[in-house]
C-alpha positions in Angstrom: 107.7 78.4 111.7 110.6 78.4 108.9 107.7 78.8 106.4 106.3 81.7 108.2 109.7 83.5 108.6 110.9 82.6 105.4 107.8 84.2 103.8 107.7 87.3 106.0 111.1 88.2 105.4 110.8 87.5 101.8 107.7 89.4 101.1 109.0 92.2 103.2 111.9 92.7 101.0 109.7 92.3 98.3 107.5 95.3 98.9 110.4 97.3 100.4 112.2 97.2 96.8 108.9 96.9 94.9 107.0 99.6 96.4 110.5 101.4 96.8 111.2 101.8 93.0 107.5 103.2 92.4 108.5 105.7 95.3 112.1 106.5 93.7 110.3 107.0 90.2 107.1 109.0 91.3 107.8 111.0 94.7 109.0 114.5 94.1 112.4 115.6 94.6 113.9 111.8 94.6 117.0 111.7 92.4 114.8 108.7 90.4 111.8 110.9 89.8 110.5 110.3 86.3 112.4 107.3 85.7 109.5 105.8 84.0 107.5 102.5 83.6 110.3 100.3 82.3 112.1 101.3 85.5 109.5 100.2 87.7 108.6 96.9 86.1 112.4 96.1 86.2 112.6 97.1 90.2 109.8 95.0 90.8 111.3 92.0 88.6 114.3 92.5 90.7 112.5 92.9 93.9 110.6 89.4 93.2 114.1 87.9 92.3 115.8 89.1 95.7 112.8 88.1 97.4 112.7 84.3 96.2 116.4 84.1 96.7 116.2 85.1 100.2 113.1 82.8 100.9 113.4 79.8 98.7 115.6 77.6 100.8 112.9 78.2 103.7 109.7 78.1 102.3 109.8 78.0 98.5 109.6 81.3 98.2 105.7 82.1 97.1 105.6 85.4 98.5 101.9 85.8 97.2 98.8 84.2 98.4 97.4 83.5 95.0 100.8 81.3 94.4 100.1 79.5 97.9 96.5 78.8 97.0 97.6 77.5 93.7 100.2 75.1 94.9 97.9 73.9 97.3 95.1 73.0 94.8 98.1 71.3 93.1 98.9 69.2 96.4 102.4 70.7 96.5 101.6 72.2 100.1 99.4 70.9 102.8 96.4 72.8 103.8 97.6 73.2 107.4 100.4 74.9 105.7 98.4 77.7 104.1 98.2 79.9 107.1 101.9 79.9 107.8 102.4 81.0 104.0 99.8 83.5 103.9 100.3 84.7 108.0 104.2 85.6 107.1 102.9 87.0 103.3 100.6 89.7 104.7 102.6 90.5 107.5 105.9 90.9 105.6 104.0 93.1 103.2 102.9 95.3 105.6 106.5 95.7 107.4 108.0 96.3 103.9 105.4 99.1 103.1 106.2 100.9 106.0 109.8 100.6 105.6 109.2 102.4 102.3 107.6 105.1 104.0 110.4 105.5 106.3 113.1 105.4 103.6 111.3 108.4 101.8 110.1 110.2 104.9 111.0 113.9 103.7 109.3 113.3 100.2 106.0 112.6 101.4 105.2 116.2 102.3 107.1 117.7 99.2 104.8 115.6 96.7 101.4 117.2 96.8 99.0 114.7 94.7 97.5 112.3 96.8 97.0 109.8 94.3 100.7 109.6 93.4 101.4 108.8 96.9 98.7 106.2 97.1 100.3 104.6 93.9 103.6 104.0 95.7 101.7 101.8 98.0 99.2 100.1 95.9 97.7 99.6 92.8 95.3 102.1 90.9 93.4 101.2 87.6 94.5 103.4 84.5 90.8 103.3 83.7 88.1 102.4 86.5 86.1 99.4 84.9 85.4 96.5 87.2 85.1 93.7 84.8 88.0 94.8 82.5 90.1 95.4 85.7 89.1 92.1 87.1 90.1 90.1 84.0 93.5 92.3 83.7 94.3 90.8 87.0 93.3 87.3 86.6 95.0 87.1 82.7 98.3 88.4 84.9 98.1 86.1 87.6 97.6 83.3 85.0 100.8 84.2 83.2 102.8 84.2 86.5 101.6 80.9 87.6 102.1 79.2 84.7 105.2 80.7 83.9 106.5 79.7 87.7 105.4 76.2 87.2 107.3 75.6 84.0 110.5 77.2 85.3 110.1 74.5 87.9 109.1 71.8 85.2 112.4 69.6 85.3 112.4 69.0 81.2 113.1 72.7 80.9 116.6 71.7 82.6 117.1 74.9 85.0 119.6 75.0 87.6 117.9 75.6 91.0 120.1 78.7 91.5 118.7 80.2 88.4 114.8 79.7 89.2 114.4 82.9 91.1 116.1 85.0 88.4 113.8 83.7 85.8 110.7 84.3 87.9 111.9 87.8 88.0 112.1 88.0 84.2 108.4 86.6 84.2 107.1 89.4 86.6 109.1 92.3 84.2 107.3 90.7 81.4 104.0 90.9 83.0 104.5 94.4 83.7 105.6 95.6 80.3 103.1 93.8 78.5 100.1 93.6 81.0 100.5 95.9 83.8 99.0 99.2 82.0 95.3 98.6 82.9 95.7 98.0 86.8 99.4 98.4 87.7 99.4 94.4 87.9 99.1 93.5 91.3 99.0 89.8 90.9 99.6 89.5 94.3 96.7 89.7 96.9 99.3 90.7 99.7 101.4 93.0 97.6 98.1 95.5 97.5 96.1 94.8 100.5 98.7 95.3 103.5 100.4 98.3 101.9 97.0 99.9 101.3 96.4 99.2 104.9 99.8 100.8 105.4 99.0 103.8 103.6 95.9 104.4 105.5 97.3 103.9 109.1 100.8 106.0 108.6 100.7 109.3 108.9 101.4 110.9 105.6 101.2 114.5 104.8 98.4 115.3 102.3 97.5 111.7 101.6 93.8 111.2 100.3 91.4 108.2 101.1 93.0 104.7 100.3 90.4 103.5 97.6 88.6 100.6 99.5 86.3 100.4 97.0 88.7 98.9 94.5 90.6 96.9 96.9 88.8 93.7 96.0 89.8 93.3 92.8 93.5 92.9 93.3 92.5 90.4 95.8 90.2 88.2 94.3 91.5 88.8 90.7 95.1 87.0 92.0 93.3 84.6 93.6 91.2 83.3 90.4 93.9 83.8 88.3 96.4 81.7 90.2 93.8 78.6 90.6 93.3 79.0 86.9 96.8 79.0 86.0 97.4 75.9 88.1 94.5 73.9 86.5 95.6 75.0 83.0 99.5 74.2 83.7 98.2 70.6 85.1 95.6 69.5 82.5 97.1 71.3 79.3 100.9 71.3 79.8 102.2 69.0 83.0 101.0 65.5 81.2 103.5 66.1 78.0 106.5 66.2 80.2 107.8 62.6 80.9 110.0 64.2 83.5 107.8 66.5 85.3 
């Protein structure tokens, strides 16, 4: 249950602060309105950092089903642990989205654009292109997983206390360099459960939750996570005598 609770709480804080920075930057009459893309990417990176610090000691701080499945493919967790990881991540992501809705409660009715409100909760592609959007999510998640495994590589001599901060920096880098096409979900729980929250919560003037697109930020990160784990294992891991 330590795994389940760690992932639930860590992912809840991840979404609270990650979706929160989007709400702060995009919703009308917020004091952070129009803060811009750099603020959003920095906010998401810091959200990941805090989430991993909160949960890392209990569960390893995956906070992401794609990361969990990648770790399982490498034998770093057992298959019977997967439901605890992913169950905690899904519930935590939903609760985090609900907290964002509560934190910005009076701003929903002051923001007339339905797509802006949807974008607080989940990703929307800049150009709707199925293959291009899927590849963007795959590539971004490959970078995330390879980067995370590299941070954990003993040859890099990184102290345990700095690991979560470096993971956050990786997420900022992905957002700044690769986030434009899709909004870089790179995490199925991060997109699916807030999207569900958007569908269920009473949000003034909201539109549809765009379920026709929702499979891409689920499938893309899972594929990318597995590819990243394979790439790291066969192309990089063998280079280190200490790993």
